[in-house]
C-alpha positions as CSV (number, residue, x, y, z in Angstrom):
1,M,11.3,-16.4,20.7
2,P,15.1,-15.9,20.8
3,H,16.6,-12.5,20.4
4,P,20.2,-12.9,19.3
5,S,22.2,-9.7,19.3
6,N,22.7,-7.9,16.1
7,V,25.8,-8.8,14.1
8,R,27.4,-5.6,12.7
9,V,30.5,-5.1,10.7
10,I,32.6,-2.2,12.0
11,I,34.9,-0.5,9.4
12,L,37.6,1.8,10.6
13,S,37.3,5.2,9.0
14,V,40.1,7.0,7.4
15,L,41.7,9.7,9.6
16,V,41.3,13.0,7.8
17,L,43.6,15.9,8.6
18,C,41.9,18.8,10.4
19,A,38.8,16.7,11.1
20,P,37.8,14.5,14.0
21,T,38.0,10.7,13.7
22,T,34.7,9.0,13.2
23,W,33.6,5.4,12.9
24,A,31.5,4.3,10.0
25,D,29.4,1.3,10.8
26,T,27.7,-1.0,8.3
27,Y,24.6,-2.8,9.5
28,R,23.1,-5.7,7.5
29,L,19.5,-6.5,8.0
30,T,17.6,-9.2,6.1
31,I,13.8,-9.0,6.1
32,D,12.0,-12.3,5.9
33,E,9.1,-14.3,7.3
34,Q,9.3,-16.7,10.2
35,G,6.9,-18.9,12.1
36,I,6.2,-18.0,15.7
37,S,3.9,-19.1,18.4
38,L,3.0,-16.3,20.8
39,T,-0.8,-17.1,21.0
40,G,-0.6,-20.9,21.3
41,E,-1.1,-21.3,17.5
42,K,1.5,-21.0,14.8
43,Q,1.5,-17.6,13.0
44,T,3.9,-15.8,10.7
45,A,5.9,-12.8,11.7
46,I,7.9,-10.4,9.5
47,T,11.4,-10.5,11.0
48,A,14.8,-8.8,10.6
49,N,17.8,-11.1,10.8
50,G,15.4,-13.9,11.9
51,V,13.9,-12.2,15.0
52,S,11.0,-10.0,16.1
53,P,11.4,-7.5,17.6
54,A,14.2,-6.7,15.2
55,P,17.8,-6.3,16.5
56,T,18.5,-3.3,18.7
57,L,20.7,-1.0,16.7
58,H,23.4,1.1,18.6
59,W,24.7,4.2,16.8
60,R,26.8,7.2,17.9
61,E,26.0,10.8,17.3
62,G,28.3,12.2,14.6
63,E,29.0,8.9,12.8
64,I,28.0,8.0,9.2
65,V,25.9,4.9,9.2
66,N,25.4,2.4,6.3
67,L,22.5,0.1,6.5
68,Q,22.2,-2.7,3.9
69,V,18.6,-3.9,4.0
70,S,17.9,-7.1,1.9
71,N,14.3,-8.2,1.2
72,R,13.6,-12.0,1.1
73,L,9.9,-11.5,1.2
74,K,7.7,-12.1,-1.9
75,T,6.4,-8.5,-1.6
76,E,7.8,-5.0,-1.2
77,T,9.3,-3.9,2.1
78,S,10.8,-0.8,3.7
79,L,12.3,0.5,6.9
80,H,11.6,3.9,8.4
81,W,14.0,5.4,11.0
82,H,11.4,6.9,13.3
83,G,12.3,10.4,14.7
84,I,15.7,10.5,12.9
85,I,16.8,13.6,11.1
86,L,18.2,12.6,7.7
87,P,17.9,13.3,3.9
88,Y,14.4,12.6,2.8
89,E,15.6,10.0,0.3
90,M,16.7,7.9,3.3
91,D,13.4,8.2,5.3
92,G,12.1,4.9,4.0
93,V,8.5,5.7,3.0
94,P,7.5,4.0,-0.3
95,G,5.8,6.4,-2.7
96,I,7.1,9.5,-1.0
97,S,10.8,9.3,-0.2
98,F,11.8,6.2,-2.3
99,H,10.3,3.3,-4.4
100,G,10.5,0.7,-1.6
101,I,12.6,-2.4,-1.5
102,G,11.3,-4.9,-4.0
103,A,11.3,-8.7,-3.5
104,G,14.9,-10.0,-3.8
105,Q,16.4,-6.5,-3.7
106,T,18.8,-4.7,-1.4
107,F,18.7,-1.0,-0.5
108,N,21.5,0.9,1.1
109,Y,20.6,3.6,3.6
110,Q,23.4,6.0,4.3
111,F,23.4,9.2,6.4
112,K,25.1,11.1,9.1
113,V,23.7,10.7,12.6
114,Q,22.9,14.2,13.9
115,Q,21.2,13.5,17.3
116,S,21.3,11.1,20.3
117,G,18.6,9.4,22.4
118,T,16.0,6.7,22.2
119,Y,14.3,6.0,18.9
120,W,13.0,3.1,16.9
121,Y,12.7,1.8,13.4
122,H,9.9,-0.1,11.7
123,G,8.4,-1.2,8.4
124,H,6.4,1.3,6.4
125,S,5.0,-1.1,3.8
126,G,1.5,-2.5,4.2
127,F,0.9,-3.8,7.8
128,Q,4.4,-5.2,8.2
129,E,5.0,-3.1,11.4
130,Q,2.0,-4.8,13.0
131,Q,3.4,-8.2,11.9
132,G,6.6,-7.8,13.9
133,L,8.9,-5.6,11.8
134,Y,10.0,-3.1,14.5
135,G,13.1,-2.6,16.6
136,A,14.8,-0.3,19.1
137,L,17.4,2.3,18.0
138,I,19.7,3.7,20.6
139,I,22.1,6.6,19.8
140,D,24.9,7.5,22.2
141,P,25.7,11.2,22.7
142,P,29.3,12.5,22.8
143,H,28.8,13.0,26.6
144,N,26.3,11.1,28.6
145,H,24.4,13.4,31.0
146,H,22.5,10.6,32.6
147,P,24.9,7.7,33.5
148,A,23.3,4.5,34.7
149,D,24.5,1.2,36.0
150,R,22.1,-0.7,33.7
151,D,20.4,0.3,30.5
152,Y,17.4,-1.5,28.9
153,A,15.2,-0.9,25.9
154,I,11.6,-1.7,26.7
155,L,9.6,-2.2,23.5
156,L,5.8,-2.3,24.0
157,A,3.8,-3.9,21.3
158,D,0.4,-5.4,20.4
159,W,0.4,-8.7,18.6
160,P,-2.9,-9.8,16.9
161,E,-4.5,-13.2,16.7
162,D,-6.2,-12.0,13.5
163,R,-4.3,-11.1,10.3
164,P,-4.1,-7.3,9.9
165,E,-6.0,-7.4,6.7
166,R,-8.8,-9.2,8.4
167,I,-8.8,-6.7,11.3
168,M,-9.1,-3.8,8.8
169,A,-11.9,-5.6,6.9
170,R,-13.8,-6.1,10.1
171,L,-13.4,-2.5,11.2
172,K,-14.7,-1.4,7.9
173,K,-17.8,-3.5,8.3
174,Q,-18.3,-2.8,12.0
175,S,-16.1,-0.2,13.7
176,D,-16.8,-1.5,17.2
177,Y,-16.2,-5.2,16.3
178,Y,-13.4,-5.5,18.9
179,N,-15.2,-3.6,21.6
180,F,-16.3,-6.4,24.0
181,Q,-16.7,-4.0,26.9
182,K,-19.9,-2.2,26.0
183,R,-22.3,-1.0,28.7
184,T,-25.1,-3.4,29.6
185,V,-28.6,-3.2,30.9
186,G,-27.2,-3.8,34.4
187,D,-24.9,-0.8,33.9
188,F,-28.0,1.3,32.9
189,F,-29.8,0.6,36.1
190,S,-26.6,1.0,38.2
191,D,-26.1,4.5,36.6
192,A,-29.8,5.3,37.1
193,R,-29.5,4.6,40.8
194,E,-26.4,6.9,41.1
195,K,-27.3,9.7,38.7
196,G,-31.1,9.4,38.3
197,F,-33.2,7.7,35.6
198,F,-33.8,10.7,33.3
199,E,-30.2,11.8,33.3
200,T,-29.0,8.3,32.5
201,L,-31.6,7.9,29.7
202,A,-30.6,11.3,28.2
203,D,-26.9,10.2,28.3
204,R,-27.7,6.9,26.5
205,M,-29.7,8.8,23.9
206,E,-26.9,11.3,23.2
207,W,-24.4,8.5,22.7
208,G,-26.9,6.7,20.5
209,E,-27.4,9.7,18.3
210,M,-23.6,9.9,17.7
211,R,-23.5,6.2,17.0
212,M,-20.7,6.0,19.6
213,E,-20.0,4.3,22.9
214,P,-18.2,5.8,25.9
215,T,-16.3,2.5,26.0
216,D,-14.8,3.1,22.6
217,L,-11.4,4.0,23.9
218,A,-9.6,1.8,21.3
219,D,-10.5,0.5,17.9
220,V,-8.6,-2.8,18.3
221,T,-8.4,-4.3,21.8
222,G,-7.4,-7.3,23.8
223,A,-10.2,-9.2,22.0
224,T,-7.5,-10.0,19.4
225,Y,-4.3,-8.4,20.8
226,H,-1.7,-10.0,23.0
227,Y,0.4,-7.3,24.7
228,L,4.2,-7.7,24.6
229,I,7.3,-6.4,26.2
230,N,10.4,-7.0,24.1
231,G,8.5,-9.6,22.2
232,A,7.4,-11.5,25.3
233,T,3.9,-12.1,26.7
234,P,3.4,-11.7,30.5
235,D,3.7,-15.5,30.9
236,M,7.0,-15.5,29.1
237,N,8.1,-12.8,31.5
238,W,11.0,-10.8,30.0
239,S,13.4,-9.9,32.8
240,G,16.1,-7.2,33.3
241,L,18.7,-7.7,36.1
242,F,19.8,-5.2,38.7
243,A,21.7,-5.0,42.0
244,A,20.1,-3.2,44.9
245,G,21.1,0.5,44.9
246,E,21.9,0.6,41.2
247,T,20.5,3.2,38.8
248,V,18.6,1.6,35.9
249,R,17.7,3.4,32.7
250,L,14.6,2.1,31.0
251,R,14.0,3.3,27.5
252,F,10.3,2.8,26.8
253,I,9.2,2.6,23.2
254,N,5.6,2.2,22.2
255,A,6.0,0.1,19.0
256,S,2.3,-0.8,19.0
257,A,0.1,-0.4,16.0
258,M,-3.0,0.8,17.9
259,T,-2.5,0.7,21.7
260,H,-1.8,3.5,24.2
261,F,-0.4,2.1,27.5
262,D,-0.4,3.3,31.1
263,V,2.9,2.4,32.5
264,R,3.9,2.0,36.2
265,I,6.4,0.0,38.3
266,P,4.7,-0.5,41.7
267,G,7.1,0.2,44.5
268,L,9.4,2.4,42.4
269,K,9.3,6.1,41.6
270,M,10.3,6.8,38.0
271,Q,12.2,9.9,37.0
272,V,11.4,10.9,33.4
273,I,14.5,12.3,31.7
274,A,13.7,12.2,28.0
275,A,10.7,12.3,25.7
276,D,11.0,11.2,22.1
277,G,14.7,11.0,22.4
278,Q,15.2,14.6,23.7
279,D,16.3,15.5,27.2
280,V,13.8,17.1,29.5
281,D,14.0,18.5,33.0
282,P,13.7,15.4,35.2
283,V,10.1,14.7,36.4
284,A,9.4,12.2,39.2
285,V,6.2,10.2,38.4
286,D,4.4,7.1,39.5
287,E,2.9,6.5,36.1
288,F,2.9,7.8,32.6
289,R,0.7,7.2,29.5
290,I,2.7,6.5,26.4
291,A,0.9,7.0,23.1
292,V,1.6,4.9,20.0
293,A,5.1,5.7,18.6
294,E,6.2,7.8,21.5
295,T,9.3,7.1,23.6
296,Y,10.1,8.0,27.2
297,D,13.4,7.4,29.1
298,V,13.1,6.9,32.9
299,L,15.6,6.3,35.7
300,V,14.7,4.0,38.6
301,T,16.8,3.1,41.6
302,P,15.6,-0.1,43.3
303,E,16.8,-0.2,46.9
304,Q,15.5,-3.6,47.8
305,P,16.7,-6.9,46.4
306,Q,13.2,-7.9,45.2
307,A,11.5,-8.3,41.8
308,Y,9.5,-5.3,40.5
309,A,6.8,-5.5,37.9
310,I,7.2,-3.4,34.8
311,F,3.5,-3.1,34.1
312,A,1.9,-1.6,31.0
313,E,-1.9,-1.8,30.9
314,A,-3.8,-1.0,27.7
315,M,-5.6,2.3,27.9
316,D,-9.0,0.6,27.5
317,R,-8.0,-2.0,30.2
318,S,-8.6,-5.0,27.8
319,G,-5.2,-6.5,28.7
320,Y,-1.7,-5.7,29.8
321,A,2.0,-6.3,29.1
322,S,4.2,-7.2,32.1
323,A,7.9,-7.9,32.7
324,S,10.2,-8.2,35.7
325,L,13.0,-6.0,37.0
326,T,14.8,-8.5,39.2
327,P,18.0,-9.0,41.2
328,K,18.4,-12.6,40.1
329,I,17.4,-14.9,37.2
330,G,14.3,-16.9,38.0
331,L,12.8,-14.4,40.5
332,R,9.8,-12.9,38.8
333,A,7.5,-10.1,39.9
334,T,3.8,-10.7,40.3
335,P,1.8,-8.3,38.1
336,P,-0.5,-5.9,40.0
337,G,-4.2,-5.8,39.4
338,M,-5.4,-3.6,36.5
339,T,-6.9,-0.2,37.5
340,P,-10.4,0.7,36.5
341,R,-10.8,2.1,33.0
342,T,-12.0,5.7,32.6
343,L,-15.0,6.1,30.2
344,L,-15.4,9.0,27.8
345,T,-17.9,11.6,28.7
346,M,-19.8,14.3,26.8
347,A,-17.4,16.8,28.3
348,D,-14.5,14.9,26.6
349,M,-16.3,15.5,23.3
350,G,-16.6,19.2,24.0
351,M,-20.3,19.0,24.7
352,P,-22.5,19.7,27.7
353,A,-23.1,16.6,29.8
354,S,-26.5,15.1,30.2
355,G,-28.9,17.1,32.4
356,G,-26.6,20.2,32.2
357,H,-24.0,18.7,34.6
358,Q,-20.3,18.4,33.8
359,H,-18.9,15.0,34.8
360,D,-15.3,14.6,35.5
361,H,-13.2,11.5,34.8
362,A,-13.5,10.3,38.4
363,A,-17.3,10.3,38.0
364,A,-16.9,8.3,34.8
365,T,-14.9,5.4,36.2
366,E,-16.6,2.1,36.5
367,M,-15.7,1.5,40.2
368,P,-13.9,3.2,43.1
369,V,-10.3,3.8,42.1
370,E,-7.6,2.1,44.2
371,N,-5.2,4.2,46.2
372,E,-2.2,3.7,43.9
373,H,-4.1,5.1,41.0
374,A,-6.1,8.0,42.4
375,G,-9.0,9.2,40.4
376,H,-8.3,12.7,41.7
377,A,-4.9,12.7,40.1
378,Q,-6.5,11.5,36.8
379,H,-9.0,14.3,36.9
380,Q,-6.2,16.9,37.6
381,Q,-4.2,15.5,34.7
382,H,-7.1,15.7,32.3
383,N,-7.9,19.3,33.1
384,A,-4.2,20.3,32.9
385,D,-3.8,18.7,29.5
386,D,-6.8,20.5,28.1
387,A,-6.1,23.9,29.6
388,P,-5.3,26.8,27.3
389,A,-1.6,27.1,26.4
390,H,-1.0,30.4,28.2
391,S,-2.2,29.0,31.5
392,M,-0.9,25.4,31.4
393,H,2.5,26.0,33.0
394,D,1.2,27.9,36.0
395,H,-1.7,25.5,36.5
396,Q,0.6,22.4,36.3
397,A,3.1,24.0,38.7
398,M,0.2,24.4,41.2
399,L,-0.9,20.8,40.7
400,R,2.7,19.6,41.2
401,Q,2.8,21.4,44.5
402,Q,-0.5,20.0,45.6
403,A,0.6,16.5,44.7
404,E,3.8,16.8,46.6
405,A,2.1,18.1,49.6
406,S,-0.5,15.3,49.6
407,N,1.9,12.6,48.4
408,A,-0.7,11.9,45.7
409,H,-0.1,9.4,42.8
410,K,1.7,11.4,40.1
411,T,0.9,10.8,36.5
412,L,3.0,12.5,33.8
413,S,1.2,15.0,31.5
414,Y,2.4,17.1,28.6
415,P,2.7,20.3,30.7
416,D,5.3,18.5,32.8
417,L,7.7,18.3,29.8
418,R,10.2,21.1,29.7
419,A,13.3,20.9,27.4
420,S,16.6,20.8,29.2
421,Q,18.1,23.2,26.7
422,P,16.3,26.2,25.1
423,D,15.6,26.4,21.4
424,T,18.2,28.9,20.2
425,G,16.1,29.7,17.2
426,W,12.9,30.4,19.1
427,R,10.7,33.1,17.6
428,A,7.1,33.7,16.7
429,P,5.7,31.5,13.9
430,D,5.5,33.0,10.4
431,R,2.0,31.6,9.9
432,E,-0.5,29.0,11.1
433,I,-2.0,25.9,9.5
434,K,-5.1,24.6,11.3
435,L,-5.9,21.0,10.7
436,R,-9.1,19.3,11.9
437,L,-8.7,15.6,12.9
438,T,-11.8,14.1,11.4
439,G,-13.4,10.7,11.1
440,N,-16.5,8.6,10.6
441,M,-16.5,5.7,13.1
442,H,-19.6,4.1,11.5
443,R,-17.8,3.8,8.1
444,Y,-14.3,3.7,9.7
445,M,-13.0,6.6,7.7
446,W,-10.2,8.8,9.1
447,S,-8.7,12.0,7.6
448,F,-7.5,15.5,8.0
449,D,-10.2,18.1,7.3
450,D,-12.6,15.4,6.0
451,I,-10.3,14.8,3.1
452,A,-8.7,11.4,2.7
453,Y,-5.0,11.2,1.6
454,A,-5.9,10.0,-1.9
455,D,-7.9,13.2,-2.5
456,A,-5.7,15.7,-0.6
457,D,-3.2,18.2,-1.9
458,P,0.3,18.2,-0.3
459,I,1.0,20.7,2.5
460,R,3.6,23.1,1.2
461,L,6.2,24.8,3.4
462,R,9.1,27.2,2.6
463,L,12.6,26.3,3.8
464,G,13.4,28.4,6.8
465,E,9.9,29.4,7.9
466,R,8.4,28.5,11.2
467,V,4.8,27.3,11.0
468,R,2.3,26.8,13.8
469,F,0.3,23.6,13.3
470,T,-2.9,23.6,15.3
471,Y,-4.6,20.2,15.6
472,V,-8.3,20.2,16.4
473,N,-9.5,16.8,17.3
474,E,-13.2,16.5,16.4
475,T,-13.3,12.8,17.1
476,M,-13.7,10.6,20.2
477,M,-10.3,8.9,19.6
478,N,-6.8,9.8,20.6
479,H,-4.6,10.6,17.5
480,P,-0.8,10.4,17.8
481,I,0.3,12.7,15.0
482,H,3.7,12.0,13.5
483,M,5.7,14.3,11.3
484,H,8.6,12.7,9.4
485,G,11.9,14.5,9.1
486,L,10.9,17.5,11.3
487,W,10.6,18.4,14.9
488,Q,7.3,19.5,16.5
489,Y,7.8,21.9,19.4
490,L,4.9,21.3,21.7
491,D,3.3,24.6,22.8
492,N,2.7,23.6,26.5
493,G,3.4,27.0,28.1
494,N,7.2,26.6,28.3
495,G,8.2,29.1,25.5
496,E,11.7,28.6,24.3
497,Y,11.9,25.5,26.6
498,S,9.0,23.8,24.8
499,P,9.8,20.1,24.3
500,K,10.4,19.0,20.8
501,K,8.7,15.8,19.8
502,H,8.2,13.6,16.7
503,V,4.8,12.5,17.9
504,I,2.1,14.6,19.5
505,N,-0.9,12.8,21.0
506,V,-4.1,14.8,20.6
507,K,-6.9,13.7,23.0
508,P,-10.5,13.4,22.1
509,G,-12.3,16.7,21.7
510,T,-9.2,18.7,22.4
511,T,-6.8,21.0,20.5
512,A,-3.0,20.9,20.5
513,S,-0.6,23.4,19.0
514,V,3.0,22.9,17.8
515,V,5.6,25.0,16.2
516,V,7.5,23.4,13.3
517,P,10.8,24.8,11.9
518,A,10.8,23.9,8.2
519,D,14.5,23.1,8.0
520,A,14.7,20.1,5.8
521,V,14.0,20.2,2.0
522,G,12.1,17.3,0.7
523,E,8.9,15.3,0.7
524,W,7.9,14.0,4.1
525,A,5.1,11.8,5.3
526,F,2.7,13.2,7.9
527,H,0.1,11.0,9.5
528,C,-1.7,9.6,12.5
529,H,0.4,6.8,13.8
530,L,-2.5,4.5,14.6
531,M,-1.9,2.1,11.8
532,Y,-5.5,1.4,10.8
533,H,-6.3,5.2,10.9
534,M,-3.3,5.9,8.6
535,D,-4.4,3.1,6.2
536,A,-7.9,4.5,6.2
537,G,-6.8,8.0,5.0
538,M,-5.4,10.0,8.0
539,F,-2.2,10.8,6.0
540,R,-0.7,13.8,4.2
541,K,2.5,14.7,2.4
542,I,4.5,17.7,3.4
543,I,6.7,19.3,0.7
544,I,9.4,21.7,1.7
545,T,11.1,23.8,-1.0
546,A,13.6,26.6,-1.1
547,G,12.3,29.7,-2.8
548,P,9.3,32.1,-2.6
549,K,6.3,31.7,-0.3
550,P,4.1,28.8,-1.2
């Protein structure tokens, strides 16, 4: 569908003596419904200014922005500015930070921009984000440390054939409804030949007792999803132009409701320069996994005048999104073949493998892995991500040296992320809050500490304290944990250079730790960013107040 550029009204600010001149921009966004045809059948999308994805907004660090959001829907709507530091009344979460935007009403968001980088915005009412209400948000810094000849936002998304309400109803009745990739009798005999009959039988019995499948990598899959880049299917082929030798900045934003993507550009090395809008020491990679709601900025320098595929395959390999980086209009890249999916193992769940043997990810792939996606590199990445925090940095440095020496396929992992600038307020946390990530796949219930949001007390913090949050994932699913209004400093062994993120992906059966400075008074949403997990109860409220200890 067409993507006209956003129309914004620029108002000159008043020059104030003894203060720098700023520009105050007013953006007008109208939320409405519009018919689209991405799947071959007519469907309805929730749009902003008539388009989905919503218009890309460009702000400048230090300015005061005004956003007038008008609702032409018959139901309530809202917009959340994901990853943006602002007064909590402007955060855009109905029932927590404001009342929402009623049908026929207009709400004016106004706040000062205190950061720069790549972010996004999306609906926070019902399933409107899944229905197309999302867009890129680019904030320019006072001084650009990573100049590029071209600059593109790459919005990844999953568009369903089913209505979101129907998806949720089906998951409630049968949590694996969309898993069309279950193991078969043929797989049993194939595994028995490779691993032995009794070990294979024990493995199947263990998974059966847990009422789980090692193929349950995603709740909602390509059985209903069409995967998009900037609102376009692979056949529609969104294209970004370049000239040979130019440096191109690609701002990847995972605006999906439920899909983690593995991203690569065959033939090009990517240099990761930012995570969740924050600069990190550059890391050269061949591939990276981007969790739901995360952002990564990369630089590429195509030397040849040929088309390159921007390829994002769903983590469960049920489909992919693809676009072209091309030197001329009409020249499109051929998408590469998808790589084999990696199945979950008992070791991933923190349990001994069948027969007392520990199976790594390479052993759990369904077929030999192609050279450009080496299973050995996957295995190294998994072990590095799950290592204790005190040993992560040294271990990852060793893996980087090994990879460089062997010219192995390099996949980004969290231990690679090191902030470009130190945290000037770095100190030991004042206390720790441990949260178990819990769920019942059979009943499709998700929560923190086995308590759904409706029954949970708020998490209370005191202004100025630093709190360690430890996330213990007791489920077989990835959970991208998002904290509104606050930064999470990922404890990945880099101390004061720990990267600060607004989303932390916690892998199945693993533990992740972050340090959170409680520096913003207000009431903030805190949840898993998988939309159907959030709706099913994996949600809390954080309240930060000034005063005595909570």
